[in-house]
C-alpha positions as a Markdown table, in Angstrom:
| # | Residue | x | y | z |
|---|---|---|---|---|
| 1 | Asp | -7.1 | -12.8 | 5.2 |
| 2 | Leu | -4.9 | -11.0 | 2.1 |
| 3 | Asp | -2.7 | -14.3 | 2.2 |
| 4 | Glu | -5.9 | -16.3 | 1.1 |
| 5 | Ile | -6.4 | -14.0 | -1.9 |
| 6 | Asn | -4.1 | -15.1 | -4.7 |
| 7 | Ile | -3.0 | -11.6 | -6.2 |
| 8 | Asn | -0.4 | -11.3 | -9.5 |
| 9 | Lys | 1.7 | -8.3 | -8.2 |
| 10 | Thr | 2.2 | -7.2 | -12.0 |
| 11 | Asp | -1.0 | -7.1 | -13.0 |
| 12 | Leu | -1.3 | -4.1 | -10.0 |
| 13 | Ser | -0.9 | -0.2 | -10.8 |
| 14 | Lys | 1.8 | 1.4 | -8.5 |
| 15 | Asp | -0.4 | 2.5 | -6.7 |
| 16 | Gln | -2.7 | -0.9 | -5.7 |
| 17 | Gln | 1.0 | -2.7 | -5.3 |
| 18 | Tyr | 1.3 | -0.1 | -2.4 |
| 19 | Leu | -2.1 | -0.5 | -0.9 |
| 20 | Leu | -1.6 | -3.9 | -0.4 |
| 21 | Asp | 1.9 | -4.1 | 0.7 |
| 22 | Ile | 0.5 | -2.0 | 3.5 |
| 23 | Val | -2.4 | -3.6 | 4.6 |
| 24 | Arg | 0.0 | -6.6 | 4.6 |
| 25 | Ala | 1.5 | -4.8 | 7.4 |
| 26 | Ile | -1.0 | -3.0 | 8.6 |
| 27 | Gln | -2.2 | -7.2 | 9.4 |
| 28 | Thr | 1.6 | -8.4 | 10.3 |
| 29 | Glu | 2.8 | -5.6 | 12.5 |
| 30 | Gln | 5.6 | -6.0 | 10.4 |
| 31 | Arg | 6.7 | -3.5 | 7.3 |
| 32 | Ala | 9.4 | -3.9 | 4.4 |
| 33 | Pro | 11.9 | -1.5 | 5.4 |
| 34 | Asp | 11.3 | 0.4 | 2.0 |
| 35 | Leu | 7.9 | 1.1 | 2.4 |
| 36 | Ala | 8.5 | 4.5 | 4.4 |
| 37 | Val | 10.6 | 5.6 | 1.7 |
| 38 | Arg | 8.4 | 4.3 | -1.5 |
| 39 | Asp | 6.8 | 6.1 | -3.2 |
| 40 | Pro | 3.4 | 6.4 | -3.1 |
| 41 | Gly | 2.5 | 8.2 | -6.7 |
| 42 | Ser | 1.4 | 12.3 | -6.4 |
| 43 | Leu | -1.6 | 13.3 | -4.6 |
| 44 | Ser | -4.7 | 14.1 | -6.9 |
| 45 | His | -8.2 | 13.9 | -5.4 |
| 46 | Ser | -9.0 | 12.0 | -8.7 |
| 47 | Arg | -6.4 | 9.5 | -7.0 |
| 48 | Trp | -8.5 | 8.3 | -4.3 |
| 49 | Leu | -6.2 | 5.3 | -3.9 |
| 50 | Thr | -2.9 | 7.6 | -3.3 |
| 51 | Ser | -5.3 | 9.2 | -0.8 |
| 52 | Ala | -6.0 | 5.7 | 0.9 |
| 53 | Asn | -1.6 | 5.1 | 0.7 |
| 54 | Arg | -1.0 | 8.2 | 1.8 |
| 55 | Ile | -3.6 | 7.6 | 5.4 |
| 56 | Leu | -2.3 | 4.7 | 6.1 |
| 57 | Arg | 0.9 | 5.1 | 6.0 |
| 58 | Leu | 0.1 | 7.6 | 9.0 |
| 59 | Phe | -1.2 | 4.6 | 10.7 |
| 60 | Ile | 1.7 | 1.8 | 10.4 |
| 61 | Phe | 5.1 | 5.2 | 10.6 |
């Protein structure tokens, strides 16, 4: 469970912060209003985290 893990969001990249927020939204079934419009970054094959973010985004919207 992510709530049990102490994560300092300022240590995370923009991609990592978005992934954390979207996973928490899936776990809790509650999402922040800005999650749908937040820019997770440009898509690139070398940026696996952005790809994961976009796939999870499809799951909740």
